[in-house]
MARTOR-257937 format. One record per residue (C-alpha): residue number from 0; residue in one letter; x, y, z. Coordinates in steps of 0.2 Angstrom, whole numbers. Example, Ala and Ser with C-alpha at 12.3 -4.5 7.8 and 13.67 -1.06 7.14 Angstrom:
2
{pati 0,A,{62,-22,39}};
{pati 1,S,{68,-5,36}};
***
This chain:
119
{pati 0,M,{-1,45,-24}};
{pati 1,N,{-3,31,-12}};
{pati 2,L,{-14,30,1}};
{pati 3,T,{-1,29,14}};
{pati 4,D,{6,46,8}};
{pati 5,I,{-13,55,9}};
{pati 6,I,{-11,46,29}};
{pati 7,D,{4,55,32}};
{pati 8,I,{2,71,24}};
{pati 9,T,{-16,74,32}};
{pati 10,Q,{-9,68,49}};
{pati 11,G,{-21,53,49}};
{pati 12,T,{-26,39,58}};
{pati 13,L,{-33,22,47}};
{pati 14,L,{-49,18,55}};
{pati 15,T,{-51,3,44}};
{pati 16,P,{-36,-8,52}};
{pati 17,N,{-28,-21,38}};
{pati 18,M,{-34,-12,23}};
{pati 19,D,{-20,-10,9}};
{pati 20,T,{-12,6,9}};
{pati 21,N,{-3,6,-5}};
{pati 22,I,{-17,9,-17}};
{pati 23,Q,{-13,21,-31}};
{pati 24,I,{-26,39,-27}};
{pati 25,R,{-27,48,-42}};
{pati 26,G,{-37,64,-35}};
{pati 27,G,{-47,72,-22}};
{pati 28,Y,{-63,79,-22}};
{pati 29,G,{-71,89,-3}};
{pati 30,A,{-88,90,-1}};
{pati 31,D,{-101,87,13}};
{pati 32,L,{-117,86,-1}};
{pati 33,M,{-117,68,-7}};
{pati 34,S,{-129,76,-21}};
{pati 35,D,{-113,85,-28}};
{pati 36,V,{-102,70,-26}};
{pati 37,L,{-111,60,-36}};
{pati 38,A,{-113,76,-48}};
{pati 39,Y,{-96,82,-52}};
{pati 40,S,{-84,70,-45}};
{pati 41,Q,{-73,58,-54}};
{pati 42,P,{-68,39,-50}};
{pati 43,N,{-52,34,-41}};
{pati 44,A,{-52,47,-30}};
{pati 45,V,{-50,53,-12}};
{pati 46,L,{-65,60,-3}};
{pati 47,I,{-64,71,9}};
{pati 48,T,{-79,76,21}};
{pati 49,G,{-86,79,38}};
{pati 50,L,{-99,69,35}};
{pati 51,T,{-98,49,45}};
{pati 52,N,{-114,43,42}};
{pati 53,P,{-116,26,33}};
{pati 54,Q,{-123,36,15}};
{pati 55,V,{-105,44,14}};
{pati 56,V,{-98,26,11}};
{pati 57,R,{-112,21,-1}};
{pati 58,T,{-111,36,-10}};
{pati 59,A,{-90,33,-10}};
{pati 60,Q,{-94,15,-16}};
{pati 61,I,{-105,24,-30}};
{pati 62,A,{-94,37,-36}};
{pati 63,E,{-77,25,-38}};
{pati 64,F,{-69,32,-22}};
{pati 65,R,{-54,21,-18}};
{pati 66,A,{-55,30,1}};
{pati 67,I,{-63,43,13}};
{pati 68,V,{-54,55,25}};
{pati 69,F,{-67,63,39}};
{pati 70,I,{-59,79,43}};
{pati 71,R,{-57,89,61}};
{pati 72,G,{-56,72,71}};
{pati 73,K,{-71,67,65}};
{pati 74,Q,{-75,47,71}};
{pati 75,P,{-88,38,59}};
{pati 76,Q,{-103,28,68}};
{pati 77,A,{-99,8,69}};
{pati 78,E,{-112,4,54}};
{pati 79,T,{-101,17,44}};
{pati 80,L,{-86,7,48}};
{pati 81,D,{-92,-11,45}};
{pati 82,I,{-99,-5,27}};
{pati 83,A,{-83,2,23}};
{pati 84,K,{-74,-14,30}};
{pati 85,Q,{-87,-25,19}};
{pati 86,E,{-84,-13,3}};
{pati 87,N,{-66,-13,5}};
{pati 88,I,{-66,6,8}};
{pati 89,P,{-51,14,19}};
{pati 90,L,{-56,27,31}};
{pati 91,I,{-45,39,39}};
{pati 92,S,{-50,53,51}};
{pati 93,S,{-38,68,52}};
{pati 94,P,{-39,80,65}};
{pati 95,L,{-37,94,51}};
{pati 96,G,{-50,105,44}};
{pati 97,M,{-56,103,27}};
{pati 98,F,{-46,118,19}};
{pati 99,E,{-30,111,28}};
{pati 100,V,{-32,93,21}};
{pati 101,I,{-36,98,4}};
{pati 102,G,{-23,113,3}};
{pati 103,R,{-8,101,9}};
{pati 104,L,{-15,89,-4}};
{pati 105,H,{-14,99,-17}};
{pati 106,D,{1,106,-14}};
{pati 107,A,{10,86,-11}};
{pati 108,G,{2,86,-31}};
{pati 109,L,{-16,78,-29}};
{pati 110,K,{-26,82,-41}};
{pati 111,S,{-42,89,-41}};
{pati 112,Y,{-55,76,-48}};
{pati 113,E,{-70,88,-46}};
{pati 114,S,{-77,89,-63}};
{pati 115,N,{-85,107,-69}};
{pati 116,A,{-103,108,-67}};
{pati 117,A,{-102,115,-87}};
{pati 118,D,{-94,101,-93}};
***
């Protein structure tokens, strides 16, 4: 699935203009605990979160996420936007809640990229 599809499905708004929205996203992961993101996620996914601070982008970068969707219409801080632009990580704001965003993406065929803690 490409990022353009994700933006459409989540009714999202791209917050980082001039970024490639044709990039391929292989899976999704939803969390607000960045320690869980680092411990249980897989690369090449989209991160769905309610956190908007700069650490979210840094965590996404370390975990090799391709994009971040902020839920409930949340807007990131200016510093978060700046870091995302520097690191070429597209940011999207969706008016939908986390459950709805994840459900819509899953229904559209995006796979879960959450590793099992027992693995």
